[in-house]
C-alpha positions in Angstrom: 63.9 -15.8 5.3 66.7 -13.4 4.4 67.1 -11.4 1.2 69.3 -14.1 -0.5 66.8 -16.8 0.3 63.9 -14.6 -1.0 65.7 -13.9 -4.3 66.6 -17.6 -4.7 62.9 -18.4 -4.1 61.8 -16.0 -6.8 64.3 -17.4 -9.2 63.1 -21.0 -8.5 59.5 -19.8 -9.0 60.3 -18.1 -12.3 62.0 -21.2 -13.6 59.0 -23.4 -12.6 56.4 -20.9 -13.7 57.7 -18.7 -16.5 56.2 -15.2 -16.7 56.1 -13.1 -19.8 58.5 -10.1 -19.6 60.5 -11.6 -16.7 64.2 -10.9 -17.0 64.9 -14.1 -15.0 62.9 -16.1 -17.5 64.7 -14.4 -20.4 68.0 -15.6 -18.9 66.8 -19.1 -18.5 65.4 -19.1 -22.1 68.8 -18.0 -23.4 70.7 -20.6 -21.5 73.9 -21.0 -19.6 76.1 -19.1 -22.0 74.0 -16.0 -21.7 73.9 -16.4 -17.9 77.7 -16.8 -17.7 78.2 -13.8 -19.9 76.1 -11.7 -17.5 78.0 -13.0 -14.5 81.2 -12.0 -16.2 79.9 -8.5 -17.2 78.7 -7.9 -13.6 82.1 -9.0 -12.2 83.8 -6.4 -14.4 81.3 -3.7 -13.5 81.8 -4.5 -9.8 85.5 -4.1 -10.2 85.2 -0.8 -11.9 82.7 0.4 -9.3 85.1 -0.5 -6.5 87.9 1.3 -8.3 85.7 4.4 -8.8 85.2 4.6 -5.0 81.4 5.4 -5.2 79.8 3.3 -2.4 76.2 3.4 -3.8 77.4 2.4 -7.3 79.5 -0.5 -5.7 76.5 -1.7 -3.6 74.3 -1.7 -6.7 76.9 -3.7 -8.7 77.4 -6.2 -5.9 73.6 -6.8 -5.8 73.6 -7.3 -9.6 76.4 -9.9 -9.4 74.7 -11.7 -6.4 71.5 -11.9 -8.5 73.2 -13.3 -11.6 75.2 -15.7 -9.4 72.0 -17.0 -8.0 70.5 -17.5 -11.5 73.7 -19.3 -12.5 73.6 -21.5 -9.4 70.0 -22.4 -10.2 70.9 -23.3 -13.8 73.7 -25.5 -12.6 71.7 -27.2 -9.8 73.5 -25.5 -6.9 71.4 -24.1 -4.1 72.1 -21.4 -1.6 72.0 -24.1 1.1 74.9 -25.9 -0.8 77.0 -22.8 -0.7 76.2 -22.0 2.9 77.1 -25.5 3.9 80.5 -25.2 2.3 81.0 -21.8 3.9 80.1 -23.2 7.3 82.6 -26.0 6.7 85.3 -23.5 5.8 84.5 -21.3 8.8 85.2 -24.2 11.1 88.8 -24.3 9.7 89.5 -20.6 10.4 92.3 -20.3 12.8 93.6 -23.8 12.4 97.3 -23.5 11.7 98.9 -26.1 9.6 102.3 -27.4 10.7 104.7 -27.1 7.9 107.7 -29.4 7.5 110.9 -27.5 7.4 113.5 -29.2 5.4 117.3 -28.7 5.7 118.4 -27.7 2.3 122.1 -27.9 3.3 122.2 -31.7 3.4 
């Protein structure tokens, strides 16, 4: 099990068996609007960290956004397996060039 799967597992567990003082449980209690607000905040903080050029700060913010995305996914009924399946399907398309129809605009 990789780190993403472990985090998803903890999030699923917190939702099924809430624990006092758990930040994940707090987010679920507050609902989708709060979760989405946190996703947005973390996106902005990730952008700023990237602009600042501090790798450690950026890595931390990326982890924060991944966590909040996993919470959002759980709230919306999307699993990591769903996302990986879509990513695999898209990866199969990499390198496939589409033929474009060239039209003669002079006629």
